[in-house]
VEXDREN-2710 file (C-alpha; in Angstrom, 1 decimal):
% VEXDREN-2710
k/r/px/py/pz
1/MET/113.8/39.5/70.7
2/THR/113.9/43.1/69.5
3/PRO/111.6/45.5/71.4
4/GLY/108.6/46.8/69.4
5/PRO/108.3/50.4/68.3
6/ASP/106.0/51.2/71.3
7/LYS/108.5/50.0/73.8
8/MET/111.4/51.8/72.0
9/CYS/109.3/55.0/71.9
10/LEU/108.7/54.8/75.6
11/ALA/112.4/54.1/76.3
12/TYR/113.6/57.1/74.2
13/PHE/111.2/59.5/75.9
14/ARG/112.0/58.2/79.3
15/ASN/115.7/58.7/78.7
16/GLY/115.1/62.1/77.2
17/THR/113.1/63.2/80.3
18/THR/116.0/62.0/82.4
19/ALA/118.3/64.2/80.3
20/ILE/116.1/67.2/80.9
21/GLU/116.2/66.6/84.6
22/SER/120.0/66.7/84.5
23/GLY/120.1/69.8/82.4
24/ASN/121.2/68.2/79.1
25/LEU/118.6/69.6/76.7
26/ALA/120.6/68.7/73.6
27/LYS/120.6/65.0/74.5
28/ALA/116.8/65.3/75.4
29/GLU/116.0/66.6/71.9
30/ILE/117.9/63.7/70.3
31/CYS/116.0/61.2/72.4
32/PHE/112.7/62.8/71.6
33/ARG/113.3/62.8/67.9
34/LEU/114.3/59.2/67.9
35/GLY/111.2/58.4/70.0
36/GLU/108.9/60.3/67.6
37/LYS/110.4/58.3/64.6
38/GLN/109.1/55.1/66.2
39/LEU/105.5/56.3/65.5
40/ASP/106.2/55.7/61.8
41/LEU/106.7/52.0/62.6
42/MET/103.5/51.6/64.6
43/GLU/100.1/50.5/63.4
44/PRO/97.9/53.7/62.8
45/ASP/95.7/53.1/65.9
46/LEU/98.6/52.6/68.2
47/ALA/100.5/55.6/66.8
48/ARG/97.4/57.7/67.4
49/ASP/97.5/56.8/71.1
50/PHE/101.1/57.9/71.3
51/VAL/100.5/61.4/69.7
52/LEU/99.4/62.8/73.1
53/LEU/102.5/61.5/74.9
54/VAL/104.7/62.9/72.2
55/GLN/103.1/66.4/72.3
56/CYS/103.4/66.5/76.1
57/HIS/107.1/65.7/76.0
58/TRP/107.8/68.4/73.3
59/SER/105.9/70.9/75.4
60/LEU/108.2/70.1/78.4
61/LEU/111.3/70.5/76.3
62/ARG/110.2/73.7/74.6
63/SER/109.5/75.2/78.0
64/ARG/113.0/74.3/79.3
65/LEU/114.5/75.8/76.2
66/GLY/112.7/79.1/76.9
67/LYS/110.4/78.8/73.9
68/LEU/107.4/79.6/76.0
69/ASP/104.9/80.4/73.3
70/GLU/105.6/77.1/71.5
71/ALA/105.5/75.2/74.9
72/LYS/102.1/76.8/75.8
73/GLU/100.6/76.0/72.4
74/LEU/101.7/72.4/72.6
75/HIS/100.6/72.1/76.2
76/GLU/97.1/73.5/75.5
77/SER/96.7/71.3/72.4
78/ALA/97.8/68.2/74.3
79/MET/95.4/68.9/77.2
80/THR/92.5/69.5/74.7
81/LEU/93.4/66.2/73.0
82/LEU/93.5/64.5/76.4
83/ASP/90.1/65.8/77.5
84/GLU/88.5/64.8/74.2
85/ASN/90.0/61.3/74.3
86/ALA/89.8/60.6/78.0
87/ALA/88.0/57.3/77.5
88/ARG/90.3/56.1/74.8
89/MET/93.4/56.9/76.9
90/GLU/92.1/54.6/79.7
91/ARG/93.4/51.8/77.5
92/PHE/96.8/53.4/76.7
93/ILE/99.6/50.9/76.8
94/SER/101.6/52.8/79.5
95/GLN/99.5/54.6/82.1
96/GLY/102.6/55.2/84.1
97/ALA/104.4/57.0/81.3
98/MET/101.4/59.4/80.9
99/ALA/101.3/60.0/84.6
100/ARG/105.0/60.9/84.7
101/ILE/104.9/63.4/81.8
102/LEU/101.7/65.0/83.1
103/MET/103.4/65.5/86.5
104/HIS/106.4/67.1/84.8
105/LEU/103.9/69.5/83.2
106/HIS/102.3/70.2/86.7
107/GLU/99.1/68.6/85.5
108/TYR/98.7/66.7/88.7
109/ARG/94.9/66.5/88.7
110/ARG/94.9/65.0/85.2
111/ALA/97.7/62.7/86.2
112/VAL/95.7/61.2/89.1
113/PRO/93.5/58.7/87.1
114/PHE/96.6/57.6/85.1
115/CYS/98.4/56.9/88.4
116/GLU/95.5/54.9/89.8
117/ARG/95.1/52.9/86.6
118/ALA/98.8/52.1/86.6
119/ILE/98.5/50.8/90.1
120/GLN/95.4/48.8/89.1
121/ARG/97.4/47.1/86.3
122/LEU/100.4/46.4/88.5
123/VAL/98.3/44.8/91.2
124/LYS/97.7/41.9/88.8
125/SER/101.5/41.2/88.6
126/ASN/104.1/40.2/91.1
127/ARG/106.1/43.4/90.8
128/PRO/106.0/45.0/94.3
129/MET/108.7/47.7/93.6
130/ASP/106.8/48.9/90.5
131/ILE/103.7/49.1/92.6
132/ALA/105.6/51.1/95.3
133/GLU/106.8/53.5/92.6
134/SER/103.3/54.0/91.2
135/MET/101.9/54.5/94.7
136/GLU/104.5/57.2/95.3
137/ARG/103.6/59.0/92.2
138/ALA/99.9/58.9/93.1
139/ALA/100.7/60.2/96.6
140/LEU/102.7/63.1/95.2
141/CYS/99.8/64.0/92.8
142/TYR/97.2/64.0/95.6
143/PHE/99.5/66.1/97.8
144/SER/100.2/68.6/95.1
145/ILE/96.5/69.3/94.6
146/GLY/95.9/69.6/98.4
147/MET/94.3/66.2/99.1
148/LYS/96.6/65.1/101.9
149/ASP/94.4/62.3/103.2
150/ARG/94.5/60.4/99.9
151/SER/98.2/61.2/99.6
152/ALA/98.9/59.6/102.9
153/ILE/97.0/56.4/102.0
154/HIS/99.1/55.9/98.9
155/ALA/102.4/56.9/100.6
156/ARG/101.8/54.5/103.4
157/ALA/101.1/51.7/101.0
158/ALA/104.4/52.5/99.2
159/LEU/106.3/52.7/102.5
160/LYS/105.0/49.3/103.5
161/ILE/106.5/47.7/100.4
162/LEU/109.8/49.7/100.7
163/ARG/110.3/48.6/104.3
164/GLU/110.8/45.1/102.9
165/TYR/113.8/46.3/100.8
166/PRO/116.5/47.8/103.1
167/GLY/118.7/50.3/101.4
168/ASP/116.3/51.2/98.6
169/ALA/117.1/54.7/97.4
170/ARG/113.4/55.7/97.3
171/LEU/112.8/55.1/101.0
172/PRO/113.6/58.6/102.3
173/ALA/111.5/60.4/99.6
174/VAL/108.5/58.2/100.5
175/LEU/109.0/58.8/104.3
176/MET/108.9/62.5/103.7
177/LEU/105.9/62.3/101.4
178/LEU/104.0/60.4/104.0
179/GLY/105.0/63.0/106.6
180/ASN/103.7/65.7/104.3
181/GLY/100.4/63.9/104.1
182/LEU/100.1/63.5/107.8
183/TYR/101.6/66.7/109.2
184/LYS/98.2/68.3/109.9
185/SER/96.1/65.2/110.9
186/SER/98.9/63.5/112.8
187/PRO/101.8/65.9/113.5
188/THR/103.5/63.5/115.9
189/GLU/103.8/60.7/113.4
190/ALA/104.8/63.3/110.7
191/GLU/107.7/64.6/112.8
192/SER/108.9/61.1/113.4
193/LEU/108.9/60.4/109.7
194/TYR/110.7/63.7/109.0
195/ARG/113.4/62.9/111.6
196/GLU/113.9/59.4/110.1
197/THR/114.3/61.0/106.7
198/ALA/116.8/63.6/107.9
199/GLU/118.8/61.0/109.7
200/ILE/119.2/58.9/106.5
201/TYR/120.4/61.9/104.5
202/GLU/122.7/63.2/107.3
203/THR/124.2/59.8/107.8
204/LYS/125.1/59.7/104.1
205/ALA/126.3/63.3/104.2
206/GLN/123.7/64.2/101.6
207/LEU/123.0/67.5/103.2
208/GLU/121.6/69.0/100.0
209/LEU/118.8/66.4/100.1
210/ALA/118.1/67.1/103.7
211/VAL/117.2/70.7/103.1
212/PRO/113.5/70.2/102.4
213/VAL/113.2/67.9/105.4
214/TRP/114.7/70.5/107.7
215/SER/112.4/73.1/106.2
216/ASN/109.4/70.9/106.9
217/LEU/110.5/70.2/110.4
218/GLY/110.8/74.0/110.8
219/VAL/107.3/74.5/109.6
220/LEU/105.9/71.8/111.9
221/CYS/107.8/73.1/115.0
222/SER/106.6/76.7/114.2
223/GLU/103.0/75.7/114.0
224/GLN/103.3/74.0/117.4
225/GLY/104.8/77.1/119.0
226/ARG/108.3/75.7/119.1
227/TYR/109.8/78.8/117.5
228/ALA/113.4/78.4/118.7
229/GLU/113.5/74.8/117.3
230/SER/112.0/76.0/114.1
231/LEU/114.7/78.6/113.6
232/GLU/117.4/76.0/114.3
233/TYR/116.2/73.9/111.4
234/TYR/116.0/76.9/109.1
235/LYS/119.5/77.9/110.1
236/LYS/120.7/74.4/109.2
237/ALA/119.1/74.7/105.8
238/LEU/120.3/78.2/104.9
239/PRO/124.0/77.6/104.4
240/VAL/123.4/74.4/102.6
241/ILE/121.2/76.2/100.0
242/GLU/123.8/78.9/99.7
243/GLN/126.6/76.3/99.1
244/PHE/124.8/73.8/96.8
245/PHE/122.1/75.9/95.2
246/PRO/123.5/79.4/94.9
247/LYS/121.4/80.2/91.8
248/ASP/118.2/78.5/92.9
249/THR/116.1/81.6/93.8
250/ALA/112.9/79.6/94.3
251/ARG/114.4/77.3/96.9
252/MET/115.8/80.2/98.9
253/GLY/112.6/82.1/98.5
254/ARG/110.5/79.3/99.9
255/LEU/112.8/79.0/102.9
256/LEU/112.7/82.7/103.6
257/ASN/108.9/82.6/103.4
258/ASN/108.8/79.9/106.0
259/MET/111.1/81.8/108.3
260/ALA/109.0/84.9/107.9
261/LEU/105.9/83.0/109.1
262/ASN/107.9/81.8/112.1
263/TYR/108.9/85.4/113.0
264/GLY/105.3/86.5/112.5
265/ARG/104.1/83.9/115.0
266/MET/106.7/85.2/117.4
267/GLY/105.3/88.7/117.1
268/ASP/108.4/90.1/115.3
269/PHE/106.5/91.6/112.4
270/PRO/109.2/93.9/111.1
271/GLU/111.6/91.0/110.7
272/ALA/108.8/88.9/109.2
273/HIS/108.0/91.5/106.5
274/ARG/111.7/92.0/105.8
275/LEU/112.2/88.3/105.1
276/LEU/109.0/88.3/103.0
277/ASP/110.2/91.2/100.9
278/ARG/113.3/89.1/100.1
279/ALA/111.2/86.0/99.5
280/ILE/108.8/87.6/97.1
281/GLY/111.6/89.3/95.2
282/LEU/113.3/85.9/94.7
283/LEU/110.1/84.0/93.9
284/LYS/109.1/86.4/91.2
285/LEU/112.2/85.1/89.4
286/GLU/110.7/81.6/89.1
287/LYS/110.0/80.2/85.7
288/PRO/106.5/81.0/84.3
289/GLY/104.1/78.4/85.5
290/SER/106.0/77.7/88.7
291/VAL/103.7/79.8/90.8
292/PHE/103.5/77.8/93.9
293/GLY/106.2/79.6/95.9
294/LEU/105.0/83.1/95.0
295/ALA/101.4/82.2/95.8
296/SER/102.4/80.9/99.2
297/ALA/104.4/84.1/99.9
298/TYR/101.4/86.3/99.0
299/GLY/99.3/84.2/101.3
300/SER/101.9/84.4/104.1
301/ARG/101.9/88.2/103.8
302/GLY/98.1/88.1/104.1
303/LEU/98.3/86.1/107.3
304/LEU/100.9/88.6/108.8
305/LEU/98.7/91.6/107.9
306/LYS/95.7/89.9/109.4
307/ASP/97.5/89.2/112.7
308/GLU/98.5/92.9/112.7
309/GLY/94.9/93.9/112.4
310/ARG/95.3/95.2/108.8
311/ASP/92.4/93.3/107.2
312/ALA/91.9/95.5/104.1
313/GLU/95.6/95.0/103.1
314/ALA/95.3/91.3/104.0
315/VAL/92.4/90.8/101.6
316/GLU/94.4/92.2/98.7
317/MET/97.2/89.7/99.5
318/PHE/94.9/86.7/99.7
319/ARG/93.4/87.7/96.4
320/LEU/96.9/87.9/94.8
321/SER/97.6/84.4/96.2
322/TYR/94.4/83.1/94.8
323/ALA/95.1/84.5/91.3
324/GLU/98.6/83.0/91.3
325/ARG/97.3/79.6/92.3
326/LYS/94.6/79.7/89.7
327/ASN/97.3/80.2/87.1
328/SER/98.7/76.8/87.9
329/PRO/97.6/73.8/85.7
330/SER/96.8/71.9/88.8
331/PRO/96.3/74.3/91.7
332/ASN/96.5/73.2/95.3
333/LEU/92.8/73.1/96.2
334/GLU/93.4/72.9/99.9
335/SER/95.6/76.0/99.9
336/ILE/93.1/77.9/97.8
337/ALA/90.3/76.9/100.2
338/ASP/92.4/78.0/103.2
339/ASN/93.1/81.4/101.5
340/LEU/89.5/81.9/100.6
341/ALA/88.4/81.1/104.2
342/GLU/90.9/83.8/105.5
343/GLU/89.6/86.3/102.9
344/ILE/86.0/85.6/103.8
345/ALA/86.7/86.1/107.5
346/ALA/88.6/89.4/106.8
347/LEU/85.8/90.7/104.6
348/GLN/83.2/89.9/107.2
349/ARG/85.2/91.8/109.8
350/LEU/85.4/94.7/107.5
351/GLY/81.6/94.6/106.9
352/ARG/82.1/94.0/103.1
353/LEU/79.4/91.3/103.1
354/GLU/78.7/91.3/99.3
355/GLU/82.3/90.6/98.5
356/ALA/82.4/88.0/101.2
357/ALA/79.4/86.3/99.6
358/GLN/81.2/86.2/96.3
359/ALA/84.2/84.6/98.0
360/VAL/81.9/82.0/99.5
361/GLU/80.7/81.1/96.0
362/ARG/84.3/80.7/94.9
363/LEU/85.0/78.5/97.9
364/ALA/82.0/76.3/97.1
365/PHE/83.3/75.9/93.6
366/VAL/86.7/74.8/94.9
367/ASN/85.1/72.3/97.3
368/ALA/83.1/70.9/94.4
369/GLU/86.4/70.4/92.5
370/ARG/87.9/68.6/95.4
371/ASN/84.8/66.3/95.6
372/GLU/85.1/65.6/91.9
373/VAL/88.7/64.5/92.2
374/THR/87.7/62.3/95.2
375/ARG/84.8/60.8/93.1
376/VAL/87.2/59.9/90.2
377/ALA/89.7/58.3/92.6
378/HIS/86.9/56.3/94.2
379/ASP/85.7/55.1/90.8
380/VAL/89.2/53.8/90.0
381/GLU/89.6/52.4/93.5
382/ALA/86.3/50.5/93.1
383/ARG/87.4/49.0/89.8
384/LYS/90.7/48.1/91.4
385/LYS/89.0/46.3/94.3
386/ARG/86.7/44.4/91.9
387/ALA/89.8/43.3/90.0
388/THR/91.4/42.1/93.2
389/SER/88.4/40.2/94.6
390/SER/87.2/43.4/96.4
391/SER/89.1/42.9/99.7
392/LYS/92.2/41.7/101.4
393/LEU/92.6/37.9/101.7
394/PRO/94.3/35.9/104.4
395/CYS/97.8/34.8/103.6
396/ALA/97.8/31.1/103.0
397/HIS/100.8/30.6/105.2
398/CYS/100.8/33.2/108.0
399/GLY/97.1/34.2/107.9
400/ARG/97.9/37.9/107.8
401/PRO/95.4/39.9/105.7
402/THR/97.0/40.9/102.4
403/LEU/96.1/42.3/99.0
404/PRO/96.2/39.5/96.5
405/PHE/99.4/40.5/94.7
406/PHE/101.2/37.1/95.0
407/LYS/99.3/34.0/93.8
408/ILE/100.7/30.5/94.2
409/ASP/99.7/27.1/92.7
410/GLY/96.3/26.1/93.8
411/GLY/94.9/29.6/93.8
412/ASP/96.0/30.7/97.3
413/PHE/97.5/34.1/98.0
414/LEU/100.6/35.0/100.0
415/CYS/101.7/38.1/101.7
416/VAL/105.0/39.6/100.3
417/ASN/107.2/38.1/103.1
418/CYS/105.8/34.6/102.7
419/TRP/105.9/34.8/98.9
420/ARG/109.6/35.7/99.0
421/ASP/110.2/32.8/101.4
422/GLU/108.3/30.4/99.2
423/LYS/110.0/31.6/96.0
424/SER/113.4/31.3/97.7
425/LYS/112.7/27.7/98.6
426/SER/111.7/26.7/95.1
427/ASP/114.1/28.9/93.1
428/PRO/117.7/28.9/94.4
429/TYR/118.7/31.5/91.8
430/PHE/116.1/33.9/93.1
431/ALA/117.2/33.1/96.7
432/LEU/120.8/33.9/95.8
433/ASN/119.9/37.3/94.2
434/GLU/117.6/38.2/97.2
435/ARG/120.5/37.5/99.6
436/LEU/123.0/39.5/97.6
437/ILE/120.7/42.5/97.4
438/LEU/120.2/42.5/101.1
439/GLN/123.8/41.9/101.9
440/VAL/125.2/44.6/99.6
441/TYR/123.5/47.3/101.8
442/HIS/124.1/45.6/105.1
443/PRO/126.7/47.4/107.3
444/ASP/128.3/44.1/108.3
445/VAL/128.7/42.7/104.8
446/GLY/128.8/45.0/101.8
447/PHE/130.0/44.4/98.3
448/ASP/133.7/44.3/99.2
449/ARG/133.1/41.2/101.3
450/PHE/131.5/39.2/98.5
451/THR/133.4/36.3/97.0
452/GLU/134.5/36.8/93.4
453/ASP/131.7/34.6/92.2
454/GLU/129.2/36.6/94.2
455/LYS/130.6/39.9/92.8
456/ALA/130.2/38.6/89.2
457/ILE/126.6/37.5/89.7
458/PHE/125.6/40.7/91.5
459/THR/127.2/43.1/89.2
460/ILE/126.0/41.5/86.0
461/ARG/122.4/41.2/87.3
462/GLU/122.6/44.9/88.4
463/LEU/123.8/45.9/84.9
464/VAL/121.0/44.0/83.2
465/ASN/118.3/45.4/85.5
466/GLU/119.5/49.0/85.1
467/VAL/120.0/48.9/81.3
468/LEU/116.7/47.3/80.6
469/ASN/115.0/49.8/82.9
470/GLY/116.6/53.0/81.6
471/GLY/119.5/52.3/79.3
472/PHE/123.3/52.6/79.8
473/HIS/122.8/56.2/80.9
474/GLN/120.8/55.0/83.9
475/TYR/123.4/52.4/84.8
476/PHE/126.2/55.0/85.1
477/TYR/124.0/57.7/86.5
478/ASN/122.8/55.6/89.5
479/SER/124.9/54.2/92.3
480/SER/125.4/51.0/90.2
481/GLY/128.0/53.0/88.1
482/VAL/130.5/52.8/90.9
483/ARG/130.9/49.1/90.1
484/HIS/131.6/49.5/86.4
485/ALA/135.1/48.1/86.6
486/ALA/133.8/45.0/88.6
487/VAL/131.1/44.2/86.0
488/GLU/133.7/44.5/83.2
489/ALA/135.9/42.0/85.0
490/ALA/132.9/39.8/85.5
491/LEU/131.9/39.8/81.8
492/GLU/135.5/39.1/80.8
493/ARG/135.5/36.1/83.3
494/LEU/132.2/34.7/81.9
495/ASN/133.5/35.2/78.3
496/GLU/130.7/37.5/77.3
497/PRO/132.5/39.7/74.7
498/GLU/129.3/41.2/73.1
499/ALA/127.9/42.5/76.4
500/LEU/131.3/43.7/77.4
501/GLY/131.8/45.6/74.1
502/LEU/128.4/47.3/74.4
503/LEU/129.2/48.4/77.9
504/ARG/132.6/49.8/77.0
505/ARG/131.2/51.6/74.0
506/ALA/128.6/53.2/76.3
507/ARG/131.3/54.2/78.8
508/GLN/133.3/55.8/76.0
509/ALA/130.3/57.7/74.6
510/LEU/129.4/59.0/78.1
511/PHE/132.8/59.8/79.5
512/ALA/135.0/60.2/76.3
513/GLY/137.9/58.3/77.9
514/VAL/138.0/60.4/81.1
515/GLU/138.4/58.5/84.3
516/ILE/135.0/57.8/85.9
517/PRO/134.5/59.2/89.4
518/GLU/133.6/56.7/92.1
519/ASP/131.5/59.4/93.8
520/THR/128.0/59.2/92.4
521/ALA/127.3/63.0/92.7
522/GLU/130.6/63.8/90.8
523/ARG/129.8/61.2/88.2
524/ARG/126.3/62.7/87.6
525/LYS/127.8/66.1/87.1
526/MET/129.9/64.7/84.2
527/ILE/127.1/62.8/82.4
528/PRO/125.0/65.7/81.3
529/PHE/127.9/67.2/79.3
530/ALA/129.2/63.9/77.9
531/PHE/126.9/64.1/74.9
532/ASP/128.0/67.5/73.9
533/VAL/131.6/66.5/73.2
534/PRO/132.8/66.0/69.6
535/GLY/132.5/62.5/68.4
536/SER/129.7/61.6/70.9
537/LYS/128.1/58.2/70.0
538/PHE/124.8/58.8/71.8
539/PRO/122.4/58.6/68.9
540/GLU/123.9/55.3/67.7
541/LEU/124.2/54.1/71.3
542/ALA/120.5/54.7/72.0
543/ASP/119.3/53.2/68.7
544/GLU/121.7/50.3/68.3
545/GLU/123.6/49.3/71.5
546/GLY/120.6/49.7/73.8
547/SER/118.4/47.6/71.5
548/ARG/121.1/45.0/71.1
549/PHE/121.7/44.7/74.8
550/ALA/117.9/44.1/75.3
551/GLU/118.1/41.3/72.7
552/ILE/120.9/39.5/74.5
553/ALA/119.8/40.2/78.1
554/ASP/117.8/36.9/78.5
555/ALA/120.6/34.8/77.2
556/LEU/123.0/36.6/79.5
557/ASP/120.8/36.0/82.5
558/SER/120.5/32.3/81.6
559/ARG/124.3/32.1/81.3
560/LEU/124.6/33.8/84.7
561/MET/122.2/31.3/86.2
562/GLN/124.3/28.4/84.9
563/PHE/127.4/30.1/86.3
564/ALA/125.8/30.3/89.7
565/LYS/124.8/26.7/89.7
566/ASP/128.3/25.6/88.5
567/ALA/129.8/27.7/91.4
568/GLY/127.5/25.9/93.9
569/LEU/125.7/29.2/94.8
570/ALA/122.3/28.4/93.2
571/ALA/122.1/24.6/93.3
572/SER/119.1/22.8/94.9
573/GLY/119.8/22.4/98.6
574/SER/122.4/25.2/98.8
575/HIS/122.1/27.6/101.6
576/PRO/123.4/31.2/101.9
577/ASN/126.2/32.0/104.4
578/GLU/125.2/33.3/107.8
579/TRP/125.6/37.1/108.1
END
């Protein structure tokens, strides 16, 4: 069955956004144009709903292309349209897609209700990984606007699901996000989460991913008076930034800002100011709209000046920080409140009581904004609870309280563990795939120890899932791409020439006949440039091959299920090998 224009539009814009993230703006523009064309094929009411999504994506691309005036005009127009049609957009077909693009535009506050409604819709389905992804997005939005308590609630819910899926690539990001939400209210737990995250990255030698974790550990240690430990973490991060991100002035500026605060707490104000001078110089080079680092650095200088007894100068820096934060589409309300509290205290010490009163008024307005975000979240949460019988229900098997995600015959609900056990008993093919997913990441098993039949089943299922989710580009971009030769062999073995041909055409379009690196990081470096080479087949690939693969995916999976049964791997009464 051919996907409708709404699904195709969402797919094109998702692939285009991925291209922007990897730096391939030419590919992104092709994707966006193909996606916009789908509006001509939609019914008028449906096309109207997509206009906002389209404008937001073009604003993002124009910004990355350096066309800032166009980007700003599109952005402002889109936000006006969103505010005028807020009620209508509650029924938009993809709340998750709107949340994602608003987050790219740093419109975290506006993204919150879309995140919550996406979760609400997913709660009604048996799709735990999609629920975890939406919970993670919501947690990031709440954290970005300074609502750490609500961020922690959503991050913890996402983590609970991901713990059931060992080896999932999203686990370390969610661990860190929960740590961020807890580092003030529960620093001991936050430190444990940060350490677990760092261990994952260090074990995999992904040091570039460990940089923000080390930085956060440095901040946490510094705030607890563990200054030497803090410096050790910063010194681990510094050479990695220099090696992997030599042109990323913002990343370096943020690290230097944190180091400056640590030296300030140690009483070494000359070194602290020296580092802050460097940090501010680097952070001023950030792209317009990316004001978070510079605002933090101004606030840091205000704190240093306050500790030195230089209140008048501190007030000026707090005001600069406030102004920078207010320039953001979704300012961090907690950070603004903290800065205003410091400004008020400094003004009172200086006897400038009228100015202090004005700052108190600004603080009251910020707190009102925080309360409004909380109210909106509570409204959505209340609707979500009503949609899920208002509370947790006991699992029909183990009795553990659980949200009613998984319903079985007779109307009873199961927790995720019992649902998977029950599903595995009744569906041997499901049980086989569950086993292979667990074993491929297990240190004592792994893909190389699979039988040839198991390799065929795992790689083809992996190909189907990745392509349907994000296209052939996603398949090769993710770790799945390392098994491209194995899946080609499997498709040949199962005599699936059409799927094999689509895959090979995608490989040729992406890599132009160059040998594909096994290392995922090296492979990703090649992909952004693959569409710029002469003879690239990307437009045709996106419009034809992707659609055609979606059409044959169900038949391919049915053929694979029969293959598993014929091989004795998914027959009734079959049991997986011990491992």
